[in-house]
N, C-alpha and C positions, 0 to 999 in steps of 0.2 A: 079718605079710607084710610092715606096716610098718618093722618093728625089722631082718627083714630087707633089707630095700629100703635102707633105711640104714646097715646094717653092710656092704653092698656098695659104698654109695658110700664109707665110711672107706675102706673098702680098696681101692680103688682111685684113690685122690684122687690120686696123684700123677698116674697116668696121665690123668685128667682136667685137672688144670694143666698137662700136658704140650700136650693137643690144645689148649686154651684159648692158651698163648703162641705157638704156629705159627699158629692163625688171627690171633692180635695183629700177629705179623709180617708174613702178606700182607697184612694193611690197612695196616699202616701203613708197608709200602712199595711198596702197588699204589695206596691211597686217600691220599695224604700231607694231601692239606688235611681230611679228618674230622679230624686229629689235635685240632683247635683245638673244634673240638664237645666230642670223647669228652673233653676235658680240663677242661670245665666240668662232667663227670657223676663225677669222682674223689673229690670231698669225700662228695659224697649218698651214693653206693655205700659207699666207707666209715662212712659211720656205718649203714648196713643190715647190712654187715656184722659189723663190730661188735654191732650191737645183735642178733644172730641166734646172736654166738658167745656173749654175756653172758648168752643163754637159759641156757647152758650151767654156767653157775654154779648151785652151789648155795647160793644165799643165806642159808637156814636152817640148815645147816651149818659154815658161815662161822666162826663163834665157838670151834665145837668143832676144826675145823680149827686156827685160830690159835693155840690150845692149846700145840701143839707147834714149843715155840719153838726146840726146835734144829734142824729144816726152814728156818723162815721166818729165822734169823739166817744159816743155810749159804748159805740165798737170795740173801739181802742179800749178804753177804761175799762170794760170787762176782761176784756181777753189778754191783755197784758199787764193790768194791774191785780184788780181781783180776783184773777185764775191764778197766778201765779200764789197768791196770798191762801185760795182755799186749797192747791196742790202741797201748799209745803205744810200748811196742818192734817190732809189725811193721809200723807207720806212719815207723818210722825208715827202711826199705827202699823205701818212695814216693817218687816224684818229689814234691819239696817244692812242691804247687803247692796254692795256698790250694783251688781251684775242687774238685780231687780229694780233698784232706786233710778238707773239711767234710763232706763225703760221707761218707766212710767213719768217720769221726768220729758222725756223728749215726746213721748205722746202727747201728753194732757198738757204741757204749756205751748202748743202747736196749735192754732185755730184749722178748721176744715176748709180748704177752700171749692173743692169737688161737689160731693152729695149735700151736701146743706144747702144745694141752690133751690134740688128739688125737693127737699123734705120741705124746707120752707112753705115752695112753691103747693104742696101737697098741704099743709097746714093753713094754707089760706095768707101767708108770711108775706112782706113785701119784699119778692123775689130779685127785682130789678137793682132795689137798694144794695143789698147780696152781693149780688156782679159785681155792681160798681166799687165796695170793697176788695172783694177778692183780689188783686193785684198789688195794694198797698198792704194785706193783711198777710200776704202770701213774703213779703220782701221783708217786713219787721222781725216778722215770728225767726226768720232764717238768722238775721241780723243782732235779735235778741236771746236766742237760746241756747249758745254759746255762755253769754253774761247771764243768765240764771240759772247753769249747771254749775258755772266756778261759783256762784252764789249760793248755791242749796247742797253745792256737795267738795268745796272750797279743792285743795291739792289735788284732788284723786281725778279732776278736769283732766291736769296735764296725761294722765296715763292712756285718754282714748281721743279726747280731741284734738285731732288734727283739721289745718283749713282747707285740705284738699279733696277730701270728700264732700266735703258741706259748699265749696265751689264748683265741684262738678256737677252735684246734684242739684243746684240752681241753674248752670245753666243747660243740663241737657234735660231736665227735668222740668224743670218750669221756664226757663228766660224760652229755649228755642217752641217748644210747645205753644206759649204765650204770642211768641214775635209770628211763626205760620199760620196763629187763627186770626188773628189780628190781620196779618196779610190776604188772609181767603177770604175776610167779611170783605176787605175795601175791592180787592178782584171780583167778589160777585155781584159788588154795586154796579161793575161795568160786562159782566160777560152772564147773560140767562141761564147757561149748561151750566157754571160754577155754581150762580145760585141753586141749580136743581141739586145737584151734588153736597151742596152744602146743608140743603133740607135731608137730603137722605141720610148726611154722617150726624145728625142735632138724632137718630134714633138710637147712636150709638152706645152716647154715657151710662148706661143701664146694662147694657149686654159686655163692654166693658169694663164693670164695675165685677161682674159675675166670674168673668176670665181673670182678670186679676185676684180676686177672691183663690179661686181655684188654685192658680200659678204659686202663691203667695204659701195658702195654707201648706197645697201638697209638696212643695217644694223645704217647709221649714221643718215640718210635723217630722220624720225621721228624725231631726237633730234633737229635740226636746220632747221625744216620748218617755224619757224616763226620768225626766224631770219636772212633768204636770206639777207635782203634789206642791214644788215651790212657785210655778207659776202660778196655780190655784190661790194662792194668798195674797197676789195682786186682785182680784174679781172682785172683792168685797170696795175696795177702794173706787175702780171705775164705778160701780154699781151708785156708792154714797154719792159721787162726783154728777152723775145723770139727774139724783134727787135735788140736790143745793143747786147748782146753777140754773134752770128754768126759773126757783123762786126768788134767787139774787137778782135774776135778768128783769120777770116780772114786776119788781118791786122798783130799781134802776129809770125801767121804763115808766113807772107811775111816778115816781118823780119830777123826772124829765116831760112829762106831760106828753110822752107819745101818744097817736094813734094807734089803733088792732092791727092794723097790716106793719106800721114799723117795730113792735114792741115784739110781734111775733117772730120777724126778722131776728132779733136782739134775742131772743130765748136760742135762736136755733144756732146759731153764728156763736152764743157763749159756748155752748153742749157741747157742740161735732164739734172732734179732734181732725187731726192731719195724719193717721195712723199711716196711711197708703204711700204718700208721699215722702213721709219721714223714714220709713223704713229703710231706705237704702242707706241713709246716714247710718241707721242701726247694724245693717248689713259689714258695714266698713269698719264698725268696730272691732278691736286685738279679738284673738281667739278666746281670750277667758272672759269676755261679756257676751259669748254664745247664745247665751239664754235673753237675750235684750230684743233681740226681733221678735219673740214668740209672746214676751214682753208686751212688747206693743199691738200686734196682732191679737191678741187676744183680747184688747182694747175693743180692735173692731167688730169685732166677733159680741160683746156685750150692749156694746155703742150700736148698731144696726136692729139688737133687739127692743131698745131702749126707744129708737125710735118708730115700732110698729106702737108703742104706748103713745109716746109726746105726739105722734102726727093726729092723734082724737083728744087727749089729756088736753095740751094748749088752745086749740078752736074750741072744745067742747068745755071746760071747765078755769082754766089756767087766764086764757082771754078771750072771752065770748065775743061776740058781736054786740052786744048788749051795750049800747052808747053809754048806762052807769056804769062797764066795768072799766069805762079808758078814761082817764084823768084830762079833761079838756083844757084844763090851761087856764080856765075861767073861776 
């Protein structure tokens, strides 16, 4: 019964997210005064979201998964070499306004570490390989993001990049939930009751994502509702990114002779972005960059819509199960 309930939640998650978004829009427009209070909840809710997400990571199997060096090299190459080149090219078509560019760079240069696992699984990809790569992807993106921002925006970066918010976000929202999840898994191996609690908490990633979307959108909408036109300029860039990256990932997977599961996993890690985890960094920007958080959240809304399509297109057309579609390497 529990398994069926969790499966239902996972397979209907996009609909649940849509409900959360609609409710958030209603609250954001109807009760704008609630925005400041809701904004205080963003970081704690993100920490809980990451904790229940990290509980999905089979830490005891990570070492085995890391032995697949081909996938790890491909995932890092796509996310930290190919994606930056694509993003830099796409942003040449945007208005060269720092407030827009910094939001787009922050979100598109950081690979997803939460719902990418679920969407990979829904598309029949190798979710275990994704979960194994998650901690390393998180650490590397936080280290490289300031470097990419400096390369792409030059001296403007000095206006808004401070080490404090980055370190705080990593410790509070990433490192602490990750450590707690690891400790929970170790404790569950020794305690039946903790194991049962862990099983219950594994229902929570999708509901917590819905809560996070609600809080983020409801808190940010009142701040940016008069600037929707500016924010809309980034939508085509996000859409084109959703189209380009699966194709490039499919090409890379073919060149490396990956099997179907690995190939699908590579597609999803290359295309899904870390918008909700990077959001606290955007919120920490100076007042002149007040639109940046909305630019980040806009990517989430576009991406979730794209995931509805990709979970069908990837297994149905881009990387079907037919052996002839996946190079055997012989």
